[in-house]
C-alpha positions, 0 to 999 in steps of 0.5 A: 633406756637400758634395764641397768639404768632403769634400775639405777634411776629408780633405786638411787636417791642421791646426786642426779637421782635425788628428790628432784629427779622423777622416776620413770617407766619404760616401754622397752629396754635397750640392748647393745647392738639393738636396732630400732626403726622409726619410720624409715630411719634405723637407730643402732643402740650402743651400750656405753656404761661408765657415765652411768651404769647403763648409759647408751649411745646411738648411731643413726642416719641423718639426711640433708640436701638429698644425701644421707650421712651417719651420725653418732650421739655419745651418751656419756657426756661427763666423766664419772668420779669413781675409778671403776666407772672411769675405767668402764667409761674408757672401755665403752668409749673404745667400743663406741669408737669401733661402732663409729668406724664400722658405720662411717660416722661423720656427724656428731651430736651431743646428748647435752646441749650445754656441752660442746657448744650445742646451743650455738651449733643449733643456731648455726644450723639454721644458716647452714647452706651445705653439709660442710658448713653444718657445725655437727658435720665433722667428717671422718678426721673430725670424728676421729679427733673428737673420739681421740680427745674424749680418750685423752680426757678419760686417760688424764682423769684416770692418771690424775686419780692414781696420783 
């Protein structure tokens, strides 16, 4: 996790960080653009604050049928309440979209399976016989549409906050 979210998680005691939320320790703090190698896979960390003060998202390769595709996991599922955080969320989304474009991302995974039909998609992967049938594979246009939809959602949230 990022240093910012570590501080937030361990020093905030309401909402999602209320009494039910365990406090944590961290082996390593993540930073924007950092690359973490796990075996033969390198994961790129993208700072995407807004959803939480130090939210991070990831870009990483996935392999199927002897081919490698680039995947993205947007960590900011859920639009924040405050206007300041909404504006930061919008900026982070633009930052993340650039990383997706630069890395030719064509696969999208979710940080929260309850969102975006995640559980159903996992069940469908079992029966997937080709990448085109994999529900996480969106292709370039699908990734662009996904990011554009997130952008429209945050634009609407900002506009509705101003009214």
